[in-house]
NUBA-973019 format. One record per atom (N, C-alpha, C): x, y, z; residue in three letters. Coordinates in steps of 0.001 Angstrom, whole numbers, padded with zeros to 6 digits, always signed. Atoms other than C-alpha are relative to their C-alpha. Example, Ala and Ser with C-alpha at 12.3 -4.5 7.8 and 13.67 -1.06 7.14 Angstrom:
+000890-001190+000000Ala;+012300-004500+007800Ala;+000900+001200+000000Ala;-000820-001190-000060Ser;+013670-001060+007140Ser;-000770+001090+000730Ser;
This chain:
+000817-001190+000000Met;+000000+000000+000000Met;+000859+001251+000000Met;-000873-001169-000031Ala;+002872+002366+000730Ala;+000496+000338-001402Ala;-000445-000228+001370Thr;+004115+001912-002845Thr;-001085+000691-000807Thr;+001110-000620+000722Gln;+000673+002772-004208Gln;-000156+001462+000407Gln;+000161-001365-000489Ala;+000513+005875-002034Ala;+001052+000929-000605Ala;-001096-000806+000527Lys;+003869+007103-003378Lys;+000011+000072-001526Lys;-000030+000090+001456Ala;+003078+006277-007021Ala;-000369+001305-000681Ala;+000383-001277+000583Gly;+001464+009651-007684Gly;-000791-000143-001290Gly;+000735+000228+001244Asp;-000815+008192-010351Asp;-001403+000590+000010Asp;+001276-000716-000105Asn;-003848+010195-009162Asn;-001232-000862-000191Asn;+001202+000829+000127Lys;-006218+007235-009115Lys;-000941+000213+001183Lys;+000841-000432-001122Asn;-007576+008644-005799Asn;-000425-001095+000960Asn;+000257+001028-000993Tyr;-007652+005379-003892Tyr;+001234-000873+000108Tyr;-001047+001005-000165Ile;-005271+002799-002512Ile;-000726-001317+000143Ile;+000692+001281-000033Ala;-006496-000660-003297Ala;+000567-000846+001128Ala;-000476+000941-000996Gly;-006341-003192-000514Gly;+000798-001090-000684Gly;-000845+001049+000566Asp;-004016-006112-000983Asp;-000763-001287-000281Asp;+000808+001187+000259Gly;-006901-008564-001318Gly;+000021-001016+001126Gly;-000107+000968-001090Ser;-006111-010209+001981Ser;-001336-000172+000717Ser;+001189+000346-000772Val;-008836-011949+003932Val;+000484-000454+001368Val;-000357+000372-001362Ser;-008520-012177+007702Ser;-001243-000475+000722Ser;+001068+000496-000860Glu;-010740-014319+009886Glu;+000550-000030+001414Glu;-000420-000049-001387Tyr;-010619-013948+013641Tyr;-000785-001049+000784Tyr;+000654+001022-000816Ala;-011342-016888+015930Ala;-000803+000678+001102Ala;+000848-000641-001024Pro;-014123-016159+018446Pro;+000765+000425+001254Pro;-000724-000339-001225Glu;-011715-016214+021386Glu;+001020+001117-000200Glu;-000983-001046+000269Gly;-009421-013684+019681Gly;-000592+001270-000577Gly;+000656-001128+000656Arg;-011953-011120+018500Arg;+000013+001302+000789Arg;-000053-001245-000766Gly;-011615-008634+021295Gly;-001366+000547+000336Gly;+001212-000664-000471Lys;-014209-006131+022383Lys;-000968+000283-001148Lys;+000979-000376+001018Pro;-017441-005353+020554Pro;+000284+001393-000564Pro;-000126-001292+000668Val;-017340-002510+018063Val;-000988+000964+000628Val;+000881-001038-000518Gln;-018737+000693+019484Gln;+000101+001195-000933Gln;+000005-001132+000914Leu;-019753+003302+016974Leu;-001397+000562-000127Leu;+001256-000669+000303Ala;-022453+005736+016060Ala;+000212+000767-001292Ala;-000116-000731+001247Gly;-023174+007297+012717Gly;-001369+000386-000526Gly;+001248-000453+000618Arg;-025772+008991+010581Arg;-000024-000493-001443Arg;+000203+000437+001372Leu;-027124+007443+007420Leu;-000326+001216-000865Leu;+000312-001107+000902Tyr;-027604+009623+004353Tyr;-001451+000440+000095Tyr;+001417-000404-000135Asp;-031360+009569+005012Asp;-000273+000723+001312Asp;+000139-000734-001254Gly;-030725+011250+008385Gly;-000198-000867+001232Gly;+000197+000913-001123Thr;-031259+008171+010570Thr;+001302-000176+000772Thr;-001154+000275-000857Asp;-028874+007854+013509Asp;+000005-001480+000339Asp;-000151+001430-000256Val;-027536+004325+013997Val;+001112-000180+001026Val;-000961+000296-001054Tyr;-025717+002952+017026Tyr;+000287-001496-000018Tyr;-000358+001425+000011Ser;-023821-000329+017133Ser;-000668-000751+001140Ser;+000695+000656-001114Ser;-025569-001057+020440Ser;-001349-000574-000447Ser;+001262+000511+000550Glu;-028695-001687+018311Glu;+000170-001327-000739Glu;-000286+001178+000817Trp;-027011-004639+016587Trp;+000106-001288+000798Trp;-000110+001200-000839Ala;-027195-007135+019472Ala;-000645-001196-000701Ala;+000464+001265+000573Asp;-027600-010704+018201Asp;-000197+000048-001519Asp;+000090-000061+001459Gln;-027278-009638+014543Gln;+001391+000014-000616Gln;-001224-000072+000793Val;-024532-010237+012016Val;-000099+001270-000841Val;-000018-001271+000718Val;-023501-006949+010382Val;+001178+000001-000976Val;-001041-000181+001005Val;-021536-006298+007193Val;+000179+001498-000210Val;-000337-001411+000230Leu;-019795-002926+006912Leu;+000952+000069-001184Leu;-000833-000153+001187Asn;-018388-001965+003518Asn;+000406+001464-000142Asn;-000549-001345+000111Phe;-016140+001110+003326Phe;+000229+000303-001481Phe;-000009-000298+001428Trp;-016494+002816-000061Trp;-000129+001491-000268Trp;+000403-001312+000513Tyr;-016855+005995-002100Tyr;-000143-000124-001510Tyr;+000454+000136+001383Ala;-018186+006641-005585Ala;+001119-000066-001043Ala;-001056-000030+001010Ala;-014935+007347-007474Ala;+000971-001175+000110Ala;-000880+001151-000237Cys;-013298+004159-006170Cys;-000357-001119-000981Cys;+000272+001022+001023Ala;-013046+001756-009138Ala;-000257-001382+000605Ala;+000291+001309-000585Pro;-012803-001393-006971Pro;-001364-000037+000710Pro;+001315-000064-000648Cys;-015922-000232-005090Cys;-001104-000248-001020Cys;+000965+000209+001077Arg;-017785-000212-008393Arg;-000041-001473-000404Arg;-000099+001410+000389Ile;-016567-003720-009188Ile;-000792-000891+000956Ile;+000620+000882-000986Glu;-017892-005219-005962Glu;-001459+000334+000322Glu;+001330-000473-000384Ala;-021192-003296-005737Ala;-001100-001021-000273Ala;+001066+000958+000336Ala;-023367-005883-007516Ala;+000056-001225+000909Ala;-000134+001163-000882Asp;-021980-008744-005412Asp;-000445+000319+001418Asp;+000450-000403-001332Leu;-022554-006844-002180Leu;-001525+000067+000060Leu;+001458-000077+000035Glu;-026139-006133-003183Glu;-000619-001397-000061Glu;+000526+001364+000104Ala;-026720-009770-004152Ala;+000080-000714+001344Ala;-000136+000629-001321Leu;-025404-010940-000770Leu;-000950+000639+001013Leu;+000986-000683-000856His;-027519-008326+000995His;-001379-000639-000201His;+001301+000609+000287Gln;-030594-009764-000716Gln;-000047-001445+000497Gln;-000044+001412-000390Glu;-029516-013356-000039Glu;-000100-000200+001508Glu;-000058+000175-001448Phe;-028916-012881+003683Phe;-001020+000845+000770Phe;+000982-000872-000639Gln;-031719-010412+004398Gln;-000947-000791+000901Gln;+000933+000805-000795Asp;-034062-013158+005629Asp;+000659-000628+001231Asp;-000732+000501-001165Asp;-031339-014325+008041Asp;+000257+001103+001015Asp;-000176-001122-000923Gly;-031382-010891+009673Gly;+001357+000668-000080Gly;-001311-000629+000153Val;-027934-009894+008411Val;-000201+001436-000473Val;+000080-001417+000349Leu;-027594-006109+008288Leu;+001203+000392-000856Leu;-001066-000532+000857Phe;-025574-004465+005513Phe;-000035+001511+000102Phe;-000134-001451+000019Tyr;-024287-000910+005728Tyr;+001222+000361-000823Tyr;-001158-000611+000605Gly;-022060+001061+003457Gly;+000522+001061+000953Gly;-000608-001087-000762Val;-019639+003459+005098Val;+000717+000863-001034Val;-000538-000851+001050Asn;-019019+006267+002622Asn;+000929+001028+000617Asn;-001044-000816-000604Leu;-015819+008120+003353Leu;+000179+001386-000611Leu;-000324-001250+000694Arg;-015914+011015+000864Arg;-001159+000750-000620Arg;+000988-000567+000907Asp;-019143+011670-000963Asp;-001100+000817+000666Asp;+001211-000709-000398Thr;-021982+014140-000670Thr;-001168-000970-000128Thr;+001195+000838+000092Ala;-025461+012696-000320Ala;-000408-000215-001457Ala;+000398+000116+001406Ala;-026180+013388-004010Ala;+000915-000966-000762Ala;-000944+000888+000669Thr;-023030+011605-005196Thr;-000201-001441+000449Thr;+000247+001353-000523Ala;-023670+008623-002920Ala;-001296-000568-000578Ala;+001282+000450+000546Ala;-027289+008426-004129Ala;+000137-000372-001475Ala;-000216+000310+001417Ala;-026162+008503-007772Ala;+000708-001341-000149Ala;-000695+001288+000020Phe;-023754+005616-007116Phe;-000983-001125+000289Phe;+000950+001044-000406Glu;-026484+003623-005371Glu;-001025-000260-001103Glu;+000926+000175+001137Arg;-028890+004215-008294Arg;+000682-000747-001139Arg;-000718+000587+001134Asn;-026299+003341-010922Asn;+000378-001455+000225Asn;-000475+001360-000278Phe;-025138+000172-009179Phe;-001045-000850+000719Phe;+001110+000774-000536Gly;-028474-000888-007690Gly;+000134-000441+001437Gly;-000119+000371-001407Thr;-027451-000973-004045Thr;-001180+000569+000776Thr;+001203-000413-000743Thr;-030428-000849-001696Thr;+000220+000088+001505Thr;-000258-000111-001438Tyr;-028831-001162+001732Tyr;+000500+001419+000294Tyr;-000353-001395-000314Pro;-028188+002135+003566Pro;+001499+000201+000187Pro;-001405-000362-000231Ser;-024878+003937+003825Ser;+000101+001125+001014Ser;-000350-001069-000928Phe;-023389+006035+006578Phe;+000711+001104-000767Phe;-000788-001132+000455Asp;-022141+009501+005722Asp;+001140+000132+001004Asp;-001144-000048-000917Asp;-018690+009166+007269Asp;+001074+000955-000506Asp;-000975-000973+000474Thr;-017053+012164+005631Thr;+000750+000645+001154Thr;-000680-000512-001190Gly;-016201+013300+009167Gly;+000973-000998+000606Gly;-000965+001011-000423Gly;-014328+010026+009774Gly;-000247-000669+001332Gly;+000250+000583-001323Gly;-015969+009000+013061Gly;-000046-001513+000012Gly;+000076+001459+000055Ile;-016737+005425+012023Ile;+001366-000572-000348Ile;-001350+000448+000359Leu;-013366+005009+010341Leu;+000927+000065+001208Leu;-000837-000144-001187Leu;-011684+006286+013492Leu;-000303-001096+001023Leu;+000381+001041-000958Ala;-013633+003825+015639Ala;+000521-001373-000414Ala;-000403+001315+000509Leu;-012401+000972+013430Leu;+001405-000025-000595Leu;-001343-000061+000590Thr;-008813+001974+012604Thr;+000845-001227+000294Thr;-000723+001240-000281Glu;-007574-001232+014200Glu;-000199-001008-001139Glu;+000341+000952+001061Tyr;-009233-003090+011306Tyr;-000024+000603-001401Tyr;+000159-000637+001301Val;-009610-000543+008503Val;+001096+001046-000196Val;-001012-001018+000290Pro;-006486+001202+007185Pro;-000665+001199-000686Pro;+000718-001178+000490Pro;-007566+004790+006437Pro;-000051+000161-001513Pro;+000007-000185+001450Gln;-006627+004683+002752Gln;-000297-001271-000783Gln;+000257+001270+000690Ala;-007453+001029+001956Ala;-001494-000148-000270Ala;+001409+000041+000377Val;-010762+001310+000142Val;-000088-000774-001314Val;+000996+000401-000986Pro;-012738-000806-000268Pro;+000582-000926+001062Pro;-000237+000974-001065Thr;-012568-002693+002994Thr;-001372-000442+000478Thr;+001272+000541-000480Thr;-015346-004971+004212Thr;+000234-000757+001285Thr;-000051+000694-001285Leu;-015885-006133+007788Leu;-001279-000793+000196Leu;+001155+000777-000448Val;-018180-008872+009055Val;+000065-000016+001519Val;+000084+000002-001463Leu;-019268-008397+012664Leu;-000871-001169+000437Leu;+000774+001129-000514Asp;-020488-011376+014666Asp;-001193+000493+000812Asp;+001223-000344-000738Arg;-023651-011462+016768Arg;+000277+000758+001301Arg;-000380-000781-001178Arg;-021732-009833+019636Arg;+000659+001315-000404Arg;-000553-001242+000570Ser;-020642-006930+017375Ser;+001524+000049+000007Ser;-001463+000064+000085Arg;-017037-008119+017260Arg;+000394-000287-001447Arg;-000445+000244+001364Val;-015022-008159+014033Val;+000380-001476-000135Val;-000229+001419+000249Ala;-015169-011750+012799Ala;+000876-000209-001233Ala;-000770+000135+001234Ala;-013592-011149+009381Ala;+000198+001366-000646Ala;-000308-001235+000725Arg;-012027-008480+007187Arg;+000527-000355-001380Arg;-000535+000113+001353Ile;-011413-008194+003463Ile;+000549+001370-000381Ile;-000622-001229+000496Leu;-008954-005549+002272Leu;+000003-000075-001515Leu;+000110+000046+001451Gly;-009770-004775-001342Gly;-001374-000509-000393Gly;+001287+000448+000523Val;-012570-006095-003528Val;-000463-001237+000754Val;+000601+001138-000691Ala;-014875-008420-001606Ala;-000519-000969-001060Ala;+000420+001007+000974Glu;-015082-011476-003856Glu;-001231-000713+000555Glu;+001324+000454-000449Arg;-018643-012776-003676Arg;+000031-001306+000788Arg;+000035+001299-000689Ser;-018013-016423-002722Ser;+000749+000050+001326Ser;-000752-000134-001250Thr;-015453-015459-000089Thr;-000836+000710+001055Thr;+000817-000745-000957Leu;-017698-012875+001549Leu;-001209-000826+000419Leu;+001148+000850-000333Lys;-020649-015271+001373Lys;+000380-001017+001069Lys;-000451+000987-000985Ala;-018671-017907+003284Ala;+000247+000649+001359Ala;-000265-000701-001268Leu;-017581-015369+005915Leu;-001295+000375+000703Leu;+001294-000354-000584Ile;-021141-014172+006439Ile;-000683-001252+000527Ile;+000659+001251-000398Ala;-022510-017736+006560Ala;+000609-000553+001274Ala;-000663+000461-001231Asp;-019923-018670+009206Asp;-000518+000773+001211Asp;+000470-000811-001123Ser;-021063-015784+011398Ser;-001470-000228+000278Ser;+001434+000269-000190Val;-024756-016535+010826Val;-000207-001282+000791Val;+000189+001306-000648Thr;-024361-020147+011981Thr;+000723-000109+001348Thr;-000732+000011-001279Glu;-022058-019312+014907Glu;-000909+000404+001152Glu;+000819-000412-001161Pro;-023689-019166+018352Pro;+000368+001410+000449Pro;-000208-001393-000409Ala;-024082-015659+019770Ala;+000944+000142+001193Ala;-000867-000170-001180Ser;-022208-016328+023008Ser;+001164-000934+000013Ser;
């Protein structure tokens, strides 16, 4: 990532390295604690996620890899909706109009946080490098990070990570 940052090629993002990290239940640490506002004005608190698996995808509209993975994220959102899995985008740069245009163009229906102020990113810096976009986290039913994908979330990989968290006991 450091090489990409120094390249000066003006692509406006640093792609993740594609690594997938899974964290064993006993090594997951404390539950994520965050609060944010969705583009529709709704305030969301991680304390509301008790007993639910949550997928957080960090993105912004000009990020080419974010465009690549958008359809797969939406398909997984639809697939796991009946299992109670919550999907949220975490938009790091865009105005509401730009984010809405992306969501229309790529057909994403799950809500996104307006994180242009960086509060959610700051709360998750242990797992999300500030310039590695996209990054996707899967939180277990106790709101702990169960898995992380740096870079494009490949559909079958993310599906397996979500399914593991869905079938895992909450305690």
